[in-house]
C-alpha positions as CSV (number, residue, x, y, z in Angstrom):
1,M,83.6,93.7,105.5
2,P,80.8,92.8,103.0
3,T,81.6,90.0,100.6
4,F,79.9,89.5,97.3
5,R,80.3,86.9,94.5
6,V,79.6,88.9,91.4
7,V,79.4,87.2,88.0
8,I,78.0,89.2,85.1
9,S,78.5,87.2,82.0
10,P,78.9,88.7,78.5
11,S,75.3,87.8,77.6
12,R,74.7,91.5,76.7
13,C,73.1,92.2,80.0
14,S,74.2,95.2,81.9
15,T,74.3,96.1,85.6
16,T,73.9,99.5,87.0
17,F,75.4,100.8,90.3
18,I,74.5,104.5,90.5
19,D,75.7,106.3,93.6
20,A,76.2,102.8,95.1
21,K,78.3,102.6,98.3
22,L,80.6,99.5,97.8
23,I,83.2,100.7,100.3
24,G,85.4,97.8,101.4
25,T,83.5,95.3,99.2
26,R,85.3,92.1,98.2
27,L,84.9,91.4,94.5
28,V,88.0,89.3,93.9
29,G,88.0,87.6,90.5
30,A,84.7,89.2,89.5
31,D,83.7,89.3,85.9
32,L,82.1,92.7,85.4
33,Y,80.9,93.1,81.8
34,H,79.1,96.2,80.5
35,L,78.8,97.7,84.0
36,Y,77.5,101.2,84.7
37,A,79.0,102.3,88.0
38,L,78.2,106.0,87.8
39,A,79.4,107.8,90.9
40,A,79.8,104.5,92.7
41,D,82.1,104.5,95.7
42,F,84.6,101.5,95.5
43,S,86.9,102.9,98.1
44,R,89.2,100.2,99.6
45,A,87.3,97.6,97.5
46,D,89.2,94.4,96.7
47,L,89.0,93.8,93.0
48,T,92.1,91.7,92.7
49,G,92.2,89.7,89.5
50,S,88.8,91.0,88.3
51,S,87.9,91.6,84.7
52,L,86.2,94.9,83.9
53,V,85.1,95.1,80.2
54,Q,83.1,98.1,78.8
55,V,82.7,99.7,82.2
56,E,81.4,103.3,82.6
57,L,82.7,104.9,85.8
58,D,82.3,108.5,84.6
59,D,79.2,110.6,85.2
60,A,79.4,114.3,84.4
61,V,76.1,115.1,86.0
62,R,76.8,113.4,89.3
63,R,80.3,113.1,90.9
64,E,82.9,110.8,89.5
65,A,83.4,107.2,90.7
66,V,85.7,106.7,93.7
67,L,88.3,104.0,93.7
68,D,90.5,105.4,96.4
69,G,92.7,102.7,97.9
70,A,91.0,100.0,95.9
71,D,93.0,96.9,95.0
72,L,93.0,96.3,91.3
73,A,96.2,94.2,91.2
74,K,96.3,91.9,88.2
75,A,92.9,93.1,87.1
76,S,92.0,93.5,83.5
77,L,90.3,96.7,82.5
78,R,89.3,97.1,78.8
79,D,87.3,99.9,77.3
80,V,86.8,101.5,80.7
81,D,85.7,105.2,81.0
82,A,87.4,106.4,84.1
83,M,87.5,110.1,83.2
84,R,87.5,112.3,86.4
85,A,87.5,109.1,88.5
86,S,89.3,109.4,91.9
87,C,92.0,106.7,92.0
88,R,94.1,108.0,94.9
89,G,96.3,105.2,96.2
90,T,94.7,102.6,94.0
91,Q,96.7,99.5,93.4
92,F,97.1,98.7,89.7
93,M,100.2,96.5,90.0
94,G,100.4,94.0,87.2
95,S,97.1,95.1,85.7
96,A,96.2,95.2,82.0
97,L,94.7,98.6,81.1
98,P,94.1,98.7,77.3
99,A,91.8,101.5,76.1
100,V,91.2,102.9,79.6
101,D,90.4,106.6,79.6
102,F,92.0,108.2,82.7
103,R,91.8,111.8,81.4
104,S,91.4,114.2,84.3
105,A,91.4,111.3,86.8
106,D,93.2,111.7,90.1
107,L,95.9,109.1,90.1
108,S,97.9,110.6,93.0
109,G,99.6,107.9,95.0
110,A,98.3,105.2,92.6
111,V,100.6,102.2,92.2
112,L,101.2,101.6,88.4
113,V,104.0,99.0,88.5
114,R,104.2,96.3,85.7
115,V,101.1,97.7,84.0
116,V,100.3,96.7,80.5
117,A,98.7,99.8,78.9
118,S,98.2,98.7,75.3
119,A,96.3,95.8,73.7
120,G,99.2,94.7,71.6
């Protein structure tokens, strides 16, 4: 399984993963700020305890991002566009999800236990 140490600081830089295959990638505790992950495949990726701020996962032109079976336990997702994203079986246990747009996303089988959905 590939392992990456990803730190993208809030220095107003942005990172783009378009059609990236990050299947099974280990991104535990990653700080992903202003990330464009359009149509990226994060299937079975381990994002436990990661912080995702101002992340774009939706791309109407290409296909949606794939997070099937990804582990986002205790992750913090803020201002994330996950419209039409595939989140089948994704673990969100204990995650903070303020201002996350899951409209038309496939959350079948997703684990949403002890999730904080609002900022306040």
